[in-house]
C-alpha positions as semicolon CSV with decimal commas, in nm:
position;residue;x (nm);y (nm);z (nm)
1;M;-7,651;-0,583;0,445
2;T;-7,464;-0,457;0,139
3;R;-7,445;-0,658;-0,183
4;V;-7,076;-0,733;-0,116
5;Q;-7,156;-0,865;0,232
6;A;-7,446;-1,072;0,098
7;N;-7,226;-1,234;-0,167
8;L;-6,960;-1,316;0,096
9;V;-7,232;-1,481;0,304
10;L;-7,326;-1,690;-0,001
11;L;-6,959;-1,781;-0,052
12;L;-6,942;-1,907;0,307
13;A;-7,254;-2,115;0,247
14;A;-7,088;-2,263;-0,062
15;A;-6,777;-2,359;0,138
16;I;-6,993;-2,534;0,397
17;W;-7,184;-2,721;0,125
18;G;-6,858;-2,826;-0,035
19;G;-6,758;-2,992;0,292
20;G;-7,102;-3,150;0,311
21;F;-7,033;-3,352;-0,005
22;V;-6,767;-3,550;0,183
23;A;-7,000;-3,622;0,475
24;Q;-7,285;-3,717;0,240
25;S;-7,066;-3,964;0,054
26;S;-6,913;-4,133;0,359
27;A;-7,255;-4,171;0,526
28;M;-7,375;-4,395;0,241
29;A;-7,164;-4,677;0,386
30;S;-7,410;-4,703;0,676
31;I;-7,749;-4,561;0,578
32;G;-7,977;-4,529;0,275
33;P;-7,996;-4,199;0,084
34;F;-8,360;-4,115;0,163
35;W;-8,318;-4,185;0,534
36;F;-8,006;-3,969;0,532
37;V;-8,186;-3,679;0,362
38;G;-8,491;-3,718;0,587
39;L;-8,291;-3,721;0,910
40;R;-8,055;-3,440;0,812
41;F;-8,343;-3,207;0,731
42;A;-8,538;-3,314;1,040
43;I;-8,242;-3,199;1,249
44;A;-8,221;-2,880;1,044
45;T;-8,593;-2,814;1,100
46;I;-8,561;-2,854;1,477
47;A;-8,252;-2,632;1,484
48;V;-8,413;-2,346;1,289
49;L;-8,765;-2,365;1,437
50;P;-8,696;-2,156;1,754
51;F;-8,543;-1,881;1,542
52;A;-8,837;-1,890;1,301
53;L;-9,072;-1,843;1,600
54;L;-8,865;-1,547;1,717
55;E;-8,886;-1,406;1,368
56;N;-9,266;-1,432;1,381
57;R;-9,266;-1,254;1,717
58;S;-9,048;-0,971;1,586
59;L;-9,279;-0,928;1,286
60;K;-9,583;-0,951;1,517
61;A;-9,757;-1,197;1,285
62;A;-9,734;-1,555;1,167
63;P;-9,683;-1,631;0,796
64;T;-10,003;-1,625;0,594
65;T;-10,146;-1,932;0,421
66;G;-10,014;-1,794;0,094
67;N;-9,668;-1,754;0,246
68;M;-9,668;-2,113;0,371
69;R;-9,781;-2,239;0,032
70;S;-9,493;-2,056;-0,134
71;F;-9,245;-2,189;0,122
72;A;-9,373;-2,543;0,067
73;I;-9,311;-2,508;-0,308
74;V;-8,950;-2,419;-0,230
75;G;-8,942;-2,730;-0,010
76;L;-9,051;-2,945;-0,306
77;A;-8,762;-2,808;-0,511
78;L;-8,528;-2,871;-0,218
79;F;-8,655;-3,228;-0,192
80;G;-8,589;-3,285;-0,562
81;G;-8,238;-3,145;-0,542
82;A;-8,135;-3,310;-0,215
83;T;-8,261;-3,659;-0,300
84;T;-8,130;-3,675;-0,658
85;Q;-7,793;-3,555;-0,535
86;Q;-7,783;-3,807;-0,251
87;V;-7,892;-4,105;-0,463
88;G;-7,645;-3,998;-0,728
89;L;-7,357;-4,020;-0,480
90;L;-7,412;-4,396;-0,469
91;T;-7,277;-4,428;-0,825
92;T;-7,056;-4,126;-0,881
93;T;-6,764;-3,958;-0,704
94;V;-6,780;-3,654;-0,480
95;T;-6,568;-3,473;-0,737
96;N;-6,802;-3,542;-1,029
97;S;-7,111;-3,474;-0,819
98;S;-6,983;-3,134;-0,710
99;F;-6,883;-3,042;-1,066
100;L;-7,215;-3,143;-1,221
101;T;-7,419;-2,981;-0,944
102;G;-7,247;-2,656;-1,044
103;L;-7,444;-2,659;-1,368
104;Y;-7,718;-2,467;-1,188
105;V;-7,507;-2,159;-1,256
106;I;-7,647;-2,177;-1,610
107;F;-7,997;-2,292;-1,518
108;V;-8,070;-2,006;-1,275
109;P;-8,050;-1,712;-1,520
110;V;-8,257;-1,904;-1,774
111;I;-8,527;-1,984;-1,516
112;A;-8,528;-1,622;-1,393
113;V;-8,584;-1,496;-1,748
114;V;-8,859;-1,752;-1,819
115;L;-9,048;-1,705;-1,491
116;Y;-9,000;-1,337;-1,415
117;R;-8,877;-1,176;-1,740
118;R;-8,582;-1,039;-1,544
119;H;-8,268;-1,005;-1,749
120;P;-7,947;-1,013;-1,544
121;H;-7,647;-0,782;-1,584
122;W;-7,466;-0,877;-1,903
123;I;-7,153;-0,989;-1,715
124;V;-7,344;-1,282;-1,561
125;W;-7,354;-1,468;-1,894
126;P;-6,978;-1,472;-1,971
127;C;-6,907;-1,539;-1,604
128;A;-7,147;-1,834;-1,611
129;L;-6,958;-1,972;-1,912
130;M;-6,629;-1,912;-1,732
131;M;-6,762;-2,103;-1,434
132;L;-6,854;-2,395;-1,655
133;G;-6,512;-2,383;-1,816
134;G;-6,348;-2,377;-1,475
135;I;-6,561;-2,670;-1,358
136;F;-6,467;-2,862;-1,673
137;L;-6,095;-2,801;-1,621
138;L;-6,130;-2,885;-1,252
139;S;-6,254;-3,225;-1,363
140;G;-5,929;-3,278;-1,553
141;G;-6,058;-3,159;-1,890
142;A;-6,268;-3,467;-1,960
143;F;-6,551;-3,670;-1,809
144;A;-6,576;-4,046;-1,836
145;A;-6,898;-4,192;-1,975
146;L;-7,185;-4,057;-1,769
147;T;-7,300;-4,292;-1,493
148;Q;-7,649;-4,298;-1,346
149;G;-7,511;-4,091;-1,060
150;D;-7,377;-3,831;-1,303
151;I;-7,716;-3,801;-1,473
152;L;-7,888;-3,765;-1,135
153;S;-7,639;-3,492;-1,045
154;I;-7,735;-3,299;-1,359
155;I;-8,105;-3,337;-1,270
156;C;-8,016;-3,225;-0,918
157;A;-7,862;-2,905;-1,061
158;F;-8,193;-2,820;-1,227
159;F;-8,382;-2,862;-0,898
160;W;-8,125;-2,648;-0,713
161;A;-8,171;-2,376;-0,975
162;I;-8,546;-2,375;-0,912
163;Q;-8,490;-2,368;-0,535
164;I;-8,244;-2,077;-0,559
165;T;-8,472;-1,876;-0,787
166;L;-8,790;-1,931;-0,586
167;A;-8,622;-1,885;-0,248
168;G;-8,482;-1,551;-0,358
169;R;-8,822;-1,437;-0,483
170;F;-9,025;-1,548;-0,182
171;V;-8,785;-1,429;0,085
172;S;-8,781;-1,084;-0,080
173;E;-9,161;-1,076;-0,089
174;T;-9,217;-1,193;0,267
175;G;-8,906;-1,085;0,461
176;R;-8,916;-1,421;0,643
177;P;-8,591;-1,609;0,567
178;L;-8,614;-1,825;0,880
179;A;-8,978;-1,925;0,828
180;L;-8,896;-2,014;0,468
181;S;-8,593;-2,218;0,577
182;C;-8,784;-2,406;0,847
183;T;-9,075;-2,485;0,616
184;Q;-8,865;-2,605;0,325
185;F;-8,661;-2,825;0,559
186;A;-8,975;-2,979;0,708
187;V;-9,130;-3,050;0,368
188;C;-8,810;-3,210;0,241
189;S;-8,769;-3,419;0,557
190;L;-9,129;-3,541;0,557
191;L;-9,127;-3,649;0,191
192;S;-8,788;-3,818;0,223
193;C;-8,889;-4,013;0,535
194;I;-9,213;-4,131;0,372
195;I;-9,020;-4,273;0,076
196;A;-8,754;-4,419;0,305
197;L;-9,016;-4,601;0,512
198;V;-9,139;-4,775;0,198
199;Y;-8,813;-4,854;0,019
200;E;-8,521;-4,849;0,264
201;P;-8,440;-5,059;0,573
202;I;-8,337;-4,879;0,889
203;S;-8,175;-4,977;1,218
204;M;-8,013;-4,810;1,515
205;A;-7,678;-4,942;1,393
206;A;-7,728;-4,763;1,062
207;I;-7,818;-4,438;1,236
208;T;-7,531;-4,468;1,485
209;G;-7,282;-4,545;1,206
210;S;-7,370;-4,224;1,023
211;L;-7,460;-4,004;1,319
212;A;-7,162;-3,769;1,289
213;E;-7,233;-3,708;0,920
214;I;-7,607;-3,663;0,984
215;F;-7,544;-3,401;1,253
216;Y;-7,279;-3,218;1,053
217;V;-7,490;-3,201;0,738
218;G;-7,810;-3,141;0,937
219;L;-7,686;-2,861;1,161
220;V;-7,409;-2,700;0,958
221;S;-7,458;-2,786;0,592
222;S;-7,839;-2,773;0,609
223;G;-7,936;-2,562;0,909
224;L;-7,665;-2,296;0,892
225;A;-7,575;-2,287;0,522
226;F;-7,931;-2,280;0,388
227;V;-8,019;-1,999;0,628
228;L;-7,710;-1,811;0,509
229;Q;-7,834;-1,867;0,154
230;V;-8,180;-1,722;0,204
231;I;-8,047;-1,430;0,409
232;G;-7,781;-1,349;0,150
233;Q;-8,029;-1,374;-0,134
234;R;-8,234;-1,089;0,014
235;Y;-7,960;-0,847;-0,089
236;T;-7,836;-0,981;-0,423
237;T;-7,975;-1,117;-0,749
238;A;-8,050;-1,483;-0,824
239;P;-7,790;-1,507;-1,106
240;Q;-7,517;-1,358;-0,884
241;A;-7,623;-1,587;-0,601
242;A;-7,585;-1,882;-0,837
243;I;-7,232;-1,777;-0,931
244;F;-7,119;-1,759;-0,569
245;L;-7,303;-2,068;-0,452
246;S;-7,164;-2,271;-0,743
247;S;-6,814;-2,234;-0,596
248;E;-6,915;-2,526;-0,374
249;A;-6,776;-2,737;-0,661
250;L;-6,433;-2,594;-0,586
251;F;-6,461;-2,654;-0,213
252;G;-6,606;-3,001;-0,266
253;A;-6,320;-3,102;-0,493
254;L;-6,055;-2,967;-0,257
255;L;-6,200;-3,140;0,050
256;A;-6,256;-3,463;-0,143
257;S;-5,888;-3,463;-0,234
258;I;-5,797;-3,421;0,133
259;F;-6,038;-3,665;0,297
260;L;-6,122;-3,911;0,018
261;N;-5,792;-3,904;-0,175
262;E;-5,962;-3,781;-0,494
263;T;-5,700;-3,600;-0,698
264;I;-5,700;-3,269;-0,885
265;S;-5,501;-3,247;-1,209
266;G;-5,285;-2,959;-1,324
267;A;-5,570;-2,842;-1,543
268;G;-5,787;-2,849;-1,232
269;Y;-5,578;-2,580;-1,067
270;V;-5,630;-2,362;-1,375
271;G;-6,003;-2,428;-1,330
272;C;-5,978;-2,306;-0,971
273;L;-5,825;-1,981;-1,091
274;I;-6,095;-1,932;-1,356
275;I;-6,369;-1,988;-1,099
276;F;-6,233;-1,726;-0,863
277;V;-6,176;-1,478;-1,148
278;A;-6,542;-1,527;-1,249
279;I;-6,651;-1,463;-0,890
280;L;-6,449;-1,141;-0,877
281;M;-6,581;-1,026;-1,214
282;V;-6,945;-1,081;-1,127
283;E;-6,889;-0,890;-0,804
284;L;-6,681;-0,596;-0,929
285;I;-6,795;-0,519;-1,284
286;P;-7,162;-0,437;-1,202
287;E;-7,039;-0,202;-0,932
288;L;-6,772;-0,037;-1,149
289;T;-7,009;0,012;-1,444
290;K;-7,304;0,134;-1,237
291;K;-7,436;0,469;-1,354
292;R;-7,386;0,730;-1,087
293;P;-7,654;0,998;-1,035
294;K;-7,548;1,339;-1,152
295;S;-7,481;1,595;-0,884
296;M;-7,717;1,884;-0,840
297;A;-7,447;2,121;-0,966
298;G;-7,384;1,908;-1,272
299;A;-7,756;1,890;-1,343
300;A;-7,782;2,265;-1,323
């Protein structure tokens, strides 16, 4: 897969996640946030497991204990991001949640530098600022006083940044995107269900009332999109992945305006343009400025 193809895969994942915001919000009318997260990732685990087993067969070996430990760490980050985002949707809008979640576009390069001493291409930094500016304009140019849900969405962005960074590192080291996906889903589901058993009531009526949302988010937003993420990240950098994945804020806002009647201001449309310009810049400029090897004749 080329870098361009990988980034398009990540853009598709972002569009799916943007639609997932709507399903996540509407499900809260019937079921608690931890049960929702637990069930969605249980479905995602079951959906991906056969493909992970096929992956093991093609590689002629199961993941090592060290691999599984690394995958479980990614699952902890996924659990932190998924649950803070879901609980936050109880007290904030889909629009605000999607905007604030996009803050991971800034967190990812910082984490990559701190953990791995890897400095991204210089264009990532201005593009990250452009993305934040676009997200700000998409919100109408101003946020109301931060609610508890808004604060949880910011915390969620930090967890997503860790998940993106670690997933990219471990999938490159192991070459096992499906095993990583299945393991992180299972860890997130197990932890969420344990907490839900203690703190949240559950009934068949609650599950039935949110079944469509659970299956959509479990199979498509979780199962498909997260697999697309880890596959795409094998062929691009973590900062570039963050830029493309953060466009879920755009898709979330657009779908929220369609299905939940949340509006986008005139400034918001300018924000949309800035976001897409940033995506194009982070894709094209590294390629256009790449140093080409001198030909043999030129070297002579």
